[in-house]
Phi, psi and omega in degrees: 000148175291132179287136180290161178284131185288147172298140183252351185227139175232132176240114178261124177244133179236126179251128178238126185241125171231167183306120176079003184215140172230134182239136183236118179249138182233130176230121183253122177246153179216152172268359183276158177297321179203145180213119176288131189238137164225124175246128181238128175241123179258133187227141175213161176231131180241346179059032177294135179294145180301328178295324176288320178301322183298326180267010179061037178249087183271146175274164175290149179303145179279143178295150177301135174272327181197147178226123180230186177301114176060025178218130174238149184218137175234151179216141172212123182055232180271007185257135176224128177250122177242121178253131183225150175215158181246145174068024184239166169263143185248130173239174177295337183264357180150217185231153174220148179231139178235144176172199186231128172261144180226160176304124180081000178232117185280139169264119184240146176218149180207142171218164181214154178234132180238137181253125173246110183240099182292340182253019185297136175281333182228156179223175172287139182293152180289317183277146175288165177298148177294146176271104182280144178294148176297137179282339169096317190289155172260187176072202188296318180296315177301315179297318178298312180298314180299312180295319187291318182290329174295315178298317181297320177303323180284353180256005181290131177222175174208176170255160181296328181290327180228068184292346180261015181242086186283150170217172179259134171294153187298315182182165178238140003266348196282331188238049187272070179197187178280119169241125188305298185295321182297309185295322179293314182296316177304313180297323176301309183294331181266358185308322180297340180257332191210087178291333177298322177294321178297315177298317180297319179296314177299314179298318182293317178293323179295331179293340182254004186306138181295143174238000187212175175255128176208099183304330180300327180253005184061031181280138171216140184307131179093347186282149175263141189294165173262313183207151183235125178229166180277343179211179178293140176260120180238118174233088185303320183297334179257000180071024183260134170213099187249132178292162185303320175249110192239138184246021185282065176214127183273350186253345185300319185293308176298323179294324176300315181291322173303311182295321180299316178295319179293323176298316179302321182288343175286338182083357178265168178049040185298324178297322176296312180302313181299314181301330185268007180302317178297321175297320179298321180296319178293318179295318181294326177295330181289328187307304183294336179272002186278003181223183175077213188296326179296332180265004176089014176293150180288123181306130176087356178275171178292342180282338183290137178094357175250154175294122183218174183215155169203132177292123183267353190258332187088350177227021173260191179286128181281333174242131190238026169257193179291333173269087191251013173285158188299327184263011190292327186257104185216160178273176180303324182275007176096353178294139179281140180285136175271148179276174356289146186250135175248114182280139181299310187295330181291329174291324174298313180301316182297320180297311179298315182301317179300314181290319176299319183286327175297318179293321178302312179295320176302314185297332182252011175071026180265151176281166172113349185296319181297317179298323179291323178293323178294319177300314183293318179300315181292319179297318181299318181293313179299321180299314180300321182285328191254330188264334185280125182226180185219144169223194185298336181271002178112192180280145179202157173277127178299154180296329187191165165252141176276188185294343176263004181082014179276124179291140174288123195268037181219137181290149175216168185289350179307326183301331181297330181290341180289332184297133178086353178276339182096357182281347175256144168276177186300318180294319180293323177297321179296320175296321179295314182300316181295321183288322178299322184275359177286155176303339179295330183239335184261120185274352191099333176250336180177191183268130170296142178291330180224145184304141174298343181273354182284145179296331183267009180294132176208122187296343180255014173278144186302314184232006186235052177143341178289180177239127175256131186298312183294326181298313178295317179298321175298319177297320177299312178304317178293320177301317177300315181295331180272357179089016181262072181297311182298321179296319179296320181294324177298315179293321177294319177297325176298313177298323181295321179290325178294318181303323179299342178277346183237042178065034180061044170222156176253119180283177176308306180205166174218169185290152181277032172283120186291159177297336179285346182251345181210135181282354172228156172293137184266129186288152168264126195303322189253026183290144178284141175222108357273162170240130192305309186286337176288315177295322181292338177299334178302325182293322177296319178298315177301313180299318180295326182266012174087025182231135175093174184286000000 
C-alpha cells in the first residue's frame, strides 16, 4: 500500500493556571529542514460575570485601556487584566510572533494574562494545602482518591480579612466562592484528613455571622451565610436578585454547629473551638426561632415549630435547602409545595447541632446545655409525629412539610441525611436504609434525588431525578454511623462505578439513568467539575471500602 504523507508540523500548547495568573506556552516542532512560522494569538476581555457565562450570555469585549510594547491592558471597575508577551509584536487584537522553525530546533512563544481585582470577595489562602497521607490503594479506588484530593487542593480559598483561614470553594467554574452549606459539608467529609480546613471554614463563616435582621438579605441574628460574592447577582430570567452577602439558607447554621462539635471531638484546633464559643451561642439561639410563626408557618399547623424558610422578597431563593431549584419540593402528583417549607434533613441537622452544642457548652463550662437538650428532645418527638408517612412501599420520612404542615407524599434522597444525626430510632433507621436501597431511589450508580414513581421525576432534572455525588456520600456516611455496613458498601460501589465514567472523578451531579439502562453513568450537561463536596465524597467511599482514616 502507498504510505500516507507524514505530518510535518506539531504544535504543543500548555496552559498553566495559578492564583490570578494564566500562562499560555506554545512550542512548534517540524520535521522539515526549515519552516517560516507566524503565530498569532488574539485576546479580548469582556468581564462577563460567571453566572451569565453559565447561561451563554456574553458581554461585548471591553475597549483596551492601554497598549505598550508587548503589553495590553483592560480595566473595568476595580478589575484590571494585563496581558504580556516577550519577543512578540503587539496589535490591538493580541500578539504575534514570526521566525523560522527547523528540524531539531523548537520555535517557542509564550504570553500570560494577570488579573488584579481590588473588589475580590475571595483570594488564594496564605497557607499551603495540608500534606495528606497517601491512601494507599491502587486501581480505580486509588485513582479516584488521588484525583479527588488533587481537585480539593485546587478549590482552596480564603478571604482578605482572614487569609490564614482556608475553606473550599463550592465548585468550578460556576460556584468558585464561599457557599455555607457546600463548604461546611466538604469540611465535614474531609475532617478525618484535615482539621485545619474545618477550623478555617468555621472561622471564615463566623466572621460573616448575622447580627441584625434584614429580609432583603435573609439576615437574622446568629445565622450563617449562604453565599458570598463581590457584587450583586442578578439573573432576570430566573427572577433572582441576590445581594453580595446572602443568608438565604435554612441549613448553614445547624451545619456550622455540627462541624464545630465534630471538630471539638477530634481534640484538634482546640484554640479555634474555644474562640468560636460566642458564635456558637448566637447560632444556637437562632435554632428555636427558625421555625413557627416567625418563619410564616400557619399557627397550629404541623409546620409550626420546625426549622423552615420562605423568601420574603420575591427575588430571593424560593427553596433554601441544598435542593434549591424552584421545582425541587413537590408532591407525588407534581404539585409544587407552598412555603414556608420545613425540610426533613434540616430537622436532623438541628437535632444533632443542638446535642453537639450542648456537649460543647458543658465541656467549657458555658450555660445553655440543658435548654438545647430539651429543644432537641421536643424536636425529635414532633418530627416523628409529623414527618413519617406511608405509601405502598411502607413507612418513610417525607422530604418536607409545606406551609400547611402537609407532608410531601413522595420519597426523596433527603431521608439519607437523617441517618447518623440521632433523630431516628433504630427501627426508623432500618426503614430508611431499606428505602434508600430500593429501585425506587437507587439507580445502581447512586441515589435519585426524587423517587422514580413521582410524576415530576426526570433523570436530567437538576434536583428531581438526577444523582448528586455528595448526596449519596452523605447517606453512605449515615449508614456507616447506624451500623449498616453492607448497605453502605453497595452505595459506595455504585459511586465508584460512576466515577469510572468521568475519568475517575465525581462531578457535581450526573443524570439519573440507571445502571440497568446504561453501562456507564450519563453526564449532566452543566455539572461542575470539580465540586468540593463531590470530590470530598471520595474519602467516604474510601472509608466504606476499607481505606483511609
